[in-house]
N, C-alpha and C positions, 0 to 999 in steps of 0.2 A: 397573572403577568403582572407587575410591580406598575405603580403607577409613574410618569417621570414628568407629567403635566407641569410639577413645578418647576426641574432643571430647564423649560427649553427657553428662561429667559436668559440663562446665562451661556449655553450653547451657542458658537458660530456652527449657522448653517450652511450647506453643500447640496445642490443639489446632481443628480448623474443617474441615469435613465436604468442603467443596471449597474449591479454593483457584488464583487467579490468578498467571501469573508473567510481569511486564513492563508496563510505563509508558508505553508509548504508546498510537494512538488504539486500536488494536485490542483490548489488554488492558483499556483502561478502557469501551470499548464490551461488551464481554464482562462484565467485571465487573457493571452497569446492565443488563444483559440476564438475566445471575442475581438483580438484586434484586426486577428487575419480573417474572419467573416465577412466582413465588408456590412456588416449591417451595422455598427455603430460608428460613431467618428469617436476617434480618441478621447477625449474628453467629458464622451459620454457615458463610460465605463471607470469605474471608482473600484480600488482594490484595499482592502482594508487588512492588515498585520501587524503581529504583535515584533514588538520591537528585535530589531538583530544582535541572537549572539555568539559573537565571537569566538569561536575554538576548531581546534582541528576535526575532521570530521571524515573517516576512510570508507564511510556506511557503506553498503551497495543496495540495488536493485534491480530483480530480476525482470527483463520486459520480455512478452512472448511475441511471435513474430507480428500479429496484430498490433501491437505497440510499437513496435519497429516502426512499421510503415507510417503512423504518426507522429512522431519521433523526427523520420526525415521528410515529412509535407512539413511540418514549423522550422524545418533546419534548425533542428537542434543538436545534430550530431555529425552535421559536415565537413566541421575542425577535430575531430577524436585525435589525438595521441593513440602511438603503440598501447602504454599501458593505461590509457585511462577506463577501455572495456577491456572483456573476456567476450568472446565468443563461447557459444553454446551448440557443439554440434553430437553430446549424447548425454541422457538422463538416466542414472540407474537406481532404481527404487528398490532398498532391501528390505523386504518383510519382517525377517529376523532372523537372528545369528544364527550364521551359515548356511540362509536358504541362498537361494536364485536369486538374483535379480530381476526387475522388470528391465528391459533395457530398448529406447528407443535412439536411433542411429539417425545423422542428416550430413552425409559429408561434403554437402554442396555448402560455399563458404557464400554464395550469393541468398542463400534460405536457409539458415541455422536455426536449429530453433527456440534461440532465445541470444539476446545478451544482457551480460550483467556490467552494469555503468556507477560508476562512485558519484554518490546523491552531490555533490558539490561539485561536479563536472556538469549535470545538469541545470540546477541551478543558478548557476555563474552564467550558462550560458541563454538561461531567461530573463533574468535580471539586464543584459545587456542588450535583451529583444523588449526587453520592457519598460527602460528608464524616460519612457514618453508619455507613460500611463500616470495618471493623478493616482497616489497613494497617500495612505494616513495609518501613520505608524500607531499604533495604538489594540486596542479591542474595545467589542459591544459588552456594555453593560446593563442594557435595557431595548426594547425597542416595541412601537405600538405604529397602528394602522390606521387608513380612514382610506375612503373613497376610492382616494386618487392615488396611493403611496403608501410604502413602508417607510419610516424612520427607525433608524440605528442610532443611540447614540455611545459614542465613547468616552474610556476614562480621560480622554485628555481633552475634555468638554467640546470637543466636535462632534456635531449631529450631521448626518447623510439622509434626504431623502433620494427614494430611488420607487422603481415601479416594481422591480425584482431585485431578490438577494437569492445570492449561491452559496450557500453556506459550506464549506470546507474546513472548518474547523475544528478535523478531529475527532478520534474515538470517543471522547469525552466532553465531545460539543455542547459549549454551553447555548450555540442558538439554541441547538434542540429542546435541552431544559426552558428557556426562557419561552417558548411556543408552546411548552407542555406535550412534544408528540411523544406518542404510545414508544416505548424501549421495550423488548424483550428481552432481559440481560441474562447472560450465561454464564455463573461461574465453574469455570476449569480447573477449578483447583490447581494450574499451572502458571512457574512462571517463562518469561522468556530471557533466555541470555545470551549474548551474542557478543562476539570476539572474531579474531585473528589466530591462526593457529599454520605451523608449517607440513606440509607431506613432507614424506618420503620420497618424490619424486613427483614431477611436475604433472598437474591439472589436465593437461591434455584436453581443453575444453572440453570437461566431464563435469558436471553437476552433479549430487546425491542428496537423496531422501534417504534416510534408515528410519528404523523403527528401535531404540534402543532398549534395554532393560532402563537404563536412564528413563528416559523420551523420546520423542523423534527429534529429528537434529537434519537442518539442510544443509546441505555445504557447497559454496559459489563459487567458483574459482577467481581469481585475483590477480589481478599485473601481469599474469600471459608468464607466470612461474609457477613453482610447485607451493604457494599460498592462497591459503581457503579464508573465506566468511565464515562464518557459521552464525544459524538461527539455534539455539537449543533450549527444546520444551522442557521443562524441572517442576516435577510437584512439588506444593510450596515445603510442605513438610520435611523435602531433603536437602533444598535451597541453601539454609541460613547452617548448615556441619558441613555445607560444600565450600561455599564462603568463606565460614572463618577457619579454613583450613591456610596455611601460609602458601602455600601454591595453590588455588583453585583451578587452575589452568591443567596442570599438571593431573589431577585427580578426571577431569573431562577426556583429555589424552587418553589415558590408561581408560577407561570407558570404550570411547570407539577403540583403541586399541587393542581390548579384546572381542567388541564385535567384530573388527575388521581382520580377525586373528584367521582367516581362511583365508585372507586375499594376502598379496604382495605389499596392500596396502597399512600404515601406518603414520602417526602424528607427534607433535612436538609441542610445548611451546613457544612462543615467541616473544622474547622481552618490549620489543618497538617495530613501527610501522613508520619509516623513512624518516627515522631520528625522532618521534614521538613513540612517550611510553604505551604501549597495549594495555590498553584495560578493558574489562568487559563490562558492557554494557544490560542492564536488568531492568524488566518490568512487568508490568500485572499483563493479566492474558486473560483478561474477561473482555467477554466477550458479546455486541452488540446485534440485535435482528429488528427492522426499523419497517412491517409494513407497510405503513404510510409514509415517503421521506419525503410529502410536501406539506407547506401550510397556504393560505392569503398569501401571494406575494414571495411566497419562498422555496427554494428545491436545496434537499440536501443532498451533497454527493459526496464520493471517496466513505472514509474511516465514519464522517460525521450519521450516514444513510444503511451503514453494515460494515462490520469488523469480524474480520473471520481467522481463523487460525493460520499461522504463517505456512504452515507445514508445506501447502502447495504453490508457496510465492504467488499467490494471484491478488493479494492487495492491491500493489498499486494499479495492477494490467485492468481489475476490476470497475476502479476510481477512473480511470483514462476512456473507460467505454462507458462514466456516467457523463462525463464529459461530454463527450462526440454527442449522446443522446439528449443531452441541454442544447446543442448547436442545433440539431434535428428538430429539434421541438419548436422553437425559436423562429427556424426558416420556416416551419410550416405554416405556422401561424401567420408571419408575416406576409406571407403570399397569398392569402385572404384577407389581407387589408386587416385583421387586430393587432391590437398591441399588446405590452407585456404582462395586461392584467388578463386575459384571454384565459379562463381555467384549462382551454384546450393543452396550453402548456402543461400545466401539471399533468392530466391526466396522460398525454402523449409520455411524457417520461415513464410516471409510475407502472402504465404496464408497458411499455419498453425493458425496462428496465428490472423493473419485479419478478419475472418467472427464471431468468439466468440468474441473480443474486441470492435466490431460494436455492437453484438448484444448487450452485455452490458451495450455499453454506452447508446442507443435507449431503455435499459430496464430502468437504472438510470434517463434518459431524461424523459423519461417519468411519473414516480413515484413522481420524485422531481418538475416538472415544471407544471401536475394536480395537487400533491395538496398546492401547494403554489400560486397556478390560485387567483387575486382574484374576481374571479370567483363563487359567494355560491354555484350554480346552479353546479359549474364542481363538486367542493370538494362534495356537494351529491353524485351526481353517483357514482364517482368513490369509495364513501365510503361504500352505497347501494351496490356495484359491490364487494366490497370486502368480505361483510359480506355473500354475496349469495354465490360467491367462497367457504368460509369457508364450506358452505354445503354438495359440491362435491370432486369428484377425483381429479380436474383436477386442483387444487388449489397445488395436488405436483409437479405439473411443476417446480415452484418455487420453492422451493425443490431444484431438482435434477438439477437447473440453476446456483442455490449459490454454489451449492455442488461440482462443477468441476472447 
């Protein structure tokens, strides 16, 4: 770790009992949980986040039933409009072209399988609820620690001293690198491509996961219409040829239409979303597994602690469970009269989250590597297995697994 002693003279120093690093949904929800826990005064919480970039963002996130309850308890979905979210009452998983899907249904609007909400809706609600929390617009460039506190040095010449850091700074976490926390990196050789398409009919509260020849794709309902938000996983060597085409969205639609040719469903490119040009988003699907997501006076949460393939739609749901685990660990320690330097906080978090994180990682890896295998025999066996599973009650284990 780099020395920062020479910069202490020029930095403005601030102290807060606890500090959250990261400006995304995970970081913001972690701050709100700390605020509403009543364990800290508002000025005892610090939130370090990068400068906000203003741009149209229509991306969505799937929240499972457990996460819905959390959003309700935090009053983040009290005032949703009709087009702010879509309910998911049915999930279909297709193993191969022409195969029968695994199907889960829930007709009760009071307890849906999940809801899909625009990210900007939740972030805007969070910003309003967190307007009284001390914020530092910048990024952490270095850190050191002594017997009493951890120090964070920011690129804006400010220094934050704190008893405990909760790092939610994403898959490429710089905090994780500064602390040399061991990371098992997995190269999937796939790229994620996301955007919006138009369906031939209304989605009717249905979400779809399909393992197409091009790669796994997740299809989420959007705005209670016939528009869907998709995330397609594609091999790197295929991506450039697709994106170089005049209309790459048309190619993606052709792939989907071929896959769903045995159904009544078809897809068409969509030029604009709310008068804004519909552009494809692209990012690398290199995945991380961190066996010990803690260090002295620091806990990694969300993608900083684990990043899994998006095919299960569970990334943020895992992160929210991390946040709840942190709160419980702190409460347990405070009840015994300990402070935030107590190692029991780190040990509780690790033992509470690691088993489930490893299980979800193994589950998504099994599906991803199985259905992207070059072996036709492997794909056939998995597809047949899914068809047989659909006839048994054992398939509900997947529903339970994804809802927690």
